[in-house]
C-alpha positions as CSV (number, residue, x, y, z in Angstrom):
1,M,-7.1,11.9,11.0
2,E,-5.1,14.0,8.4
3,L,-1.8,13.3,6.9
4,D,1.0,15.6,7.9
5,R,0.9,18.5,5.5
6,R,4.7,18.3,5.1
7,I,4.4,15.1,3.0
8,M,1.1,15.3,1.2
9,D,2.4,17.3,-1.9
10,S,5.4,15.2,-2.5
11,L,4.1,11.7,-1.5
12,K,3.9,9.2,-4.3
13,I,1.7,6.1,-3.7
14,L,1.1,2.9,-5.7
15,I,-2.2,1.1,-5.1
16,V,-2.3,-2.5,-6.0
17,D,-5.6,-4.4,-6.1
18,D,-7.3,-6.6,-8.7
19,L,-10.6,-5.0,-7.9
20,S,-11.0,-1.6,-9.6
21,F,-13.6,-0.5,-6.9
22,M,-11.2,-1.2,-4.2
23,R,-8.4,0.9,-6.0
24,D,-11.1,3.7,-6.4
25,A,-12.0,3.6,-2.7
26,I,-8.4,3.9,-1.7
27,R,-7.8,6.6,-4.3
28,N,-10.8,8.6,-3.0
29,I,-9.5,8.4,0.6
30,L,-6.0,9.6,-0.5
31,E,-7.3,12.4,-2.8
32,S,-9.6,13.6,-0.1
33,S,-6.4,13.8,2.2
34,G,-4.5,15.9,-0.4
35,I,-2.5,13.2,-2.1
36,S,-2.7,13.4,-5.8
37,N,0.5,11.6,-7.0
38,I,-1.1,8.1,-7.2
39,D,-0.4,5.2,-9.6
40,E,-2.3,1.9,-9.8
41,A,-1.7,-1.8,-10.7
42,E,-4.2,-4.7,-10.8
43,N,-1.8,-7.5,-9.9
44,G,1.6,-8.2,-8.5
45,R,3.4,-8.4,-11.8
46,E,2.1,-4.9,-12.8
47,A,3.0,-3.7,-9.2
48,F,6.6,-4.6,-9.7
49,S,6.8,-2.9,-13.1
50,A,5.1,0.2,-11.7
51,Y,7.4,0.1,-8.7
52,K,10.5,0.2,-10.8
53,R,9.1,2.8,-13.2
54,E,7.5,5.1,-10.7
55,K,9.6,4.5,-7.5
56,P,6.7,5.3,-5.2
57,D,7.2,6.3,-1.5
58,I,4.6,3.8,-0.4
59,V,2.8,0.8,-1.8
60,L,-0.6,-0.2,-0.6
61,M,-1.1,-3.8,-1.8
62,D,-3.8,-6.5,-1.6
63,I,-2.6,-9.9,-0.7
64,T,-5.1,-12.0,-2.8
65,M,-4.7,-11.2,-6.5
66,P,-4.4,-13.1,-9.7
67,V,-1.3,-13.4,-11.9
68,L,1.1,-12.7,-9.0
69,D,-0.3,-12.5,-5.4
70,G,0.6,-9.8,-2.9
71,L,3.0,-11.9,-0.9
72,E,5.1,-12.9,-3.9
73,S,5.0,-9.3,-5.2
74,L,6.1,-8.1,-1.8
75,R,9.0,-10.5,-1.9
76,I,10.1,-9.4,-5.4
77,I,9.8,-5.7,-4.5
78,R,11.7,-6.0,-1.3
79,R,14.4,-8.0,-3.1
80,Y,14.7,-5.2,-5.7
81,D,14.6,-2.5,-3.0
82,E,15.0,-3.5,0.6
83,T,13.9,0.0,1.7
84,A,10.5,-0.3,0.0
85,K,7.6,0.7,2.2
86,V,4.7,-1.7,1.6
87,I,1.5,-1.7,3.5
88,M,-0.5,-4.9,2.9
89,C,-4.3,-4.9,2.6
90,S,-6.4,-8.0,3.5
91,A,-9.8,-9.1,4.3
92,I,-10.7,-10.4,7.8
93,G,-9.9,-14.1,8.0
94,Q,-6.4,-13.8,6.3
95,Q,-4.4,-13.1,9.4
96,K,-1.9,-15.9,8.5
97,Y,-1.0,-14.1,5.3
98,L,-0.6,-10.9,7.2
99,I,1.9,-12.5,9.6
100,R,3.9,-13.8,6.6
101,A,3.7,-10.3,5.0
102,I,5.3,-8.8,8.1
103,Q,8.0,-11.5,8.0
104,L,8.7,-10.5,4.4
105,G,9.1,-6.9,5.2
106,A,5.8,-5.2,5.0
107,R,5.7,-2.1,7.1
108,D,2.0,-2.4,8.3
109,F,-1.3,-4.0,7.3
110,I,-4.8,-2.7,6.9
111,L,-7.9,-4.8,7.2
112,K,-10.8,-4.6,4.7
113,P,-13.3,-3.0,4.8
114,F,-11.1,0.1,5.0
115,Q,-11.3,2.8,7.6
116,P,-9.9,6.0,6.2
117,E,-8.2,6.9,9.5
118,R,-6.5,3.5,9.5
119,I,-5.1,4.0,6.0
120,L,-3.8,7.5,6.8
121,S,-2.3,6.3,10.1
122,A,-0.5,3.5,8.3
123,I,0.9,6.0,5.8
124,N,2.0,8.3,8.5
125,K,3.7,5.5,10.3
126,A,5.4,4.3,7.1
127,V,7.0,7.6,6.4
128,G,8.0,8.1,10.1
129,I,5.3,10.5,11.4
130,N,3.8,9.5,14.5
131,D,0.0,9.9,15.0
132,K,-1.0,12.7,17.5
């Protein structure tokens, strides 16, 4: 699956995960799909600062992180900007957190290990473009 060409050049994405190899994996998927405007944070506190500074179109955020976890960061970001488009990322077995994330306003969730098509589908959905 590819992202809609209309959005690739202008789309700004914030990747939030405490593991650098996970951030790298997501970045590689995004860059191979034509997205180059990418920022990163390694915990929820950094995510909120980066969100305010960069004003990304979409946040891809892990749930389990030190300092400030993904659920609390989601709550803070959505309080700051109720239109924020946050897609939560979680390992299998954390479904209870995913349900809470949706209740807090997450647009979607992606299970690890990542499937590139699923990430791109969630991004298309978040920006209002239906998969074909």
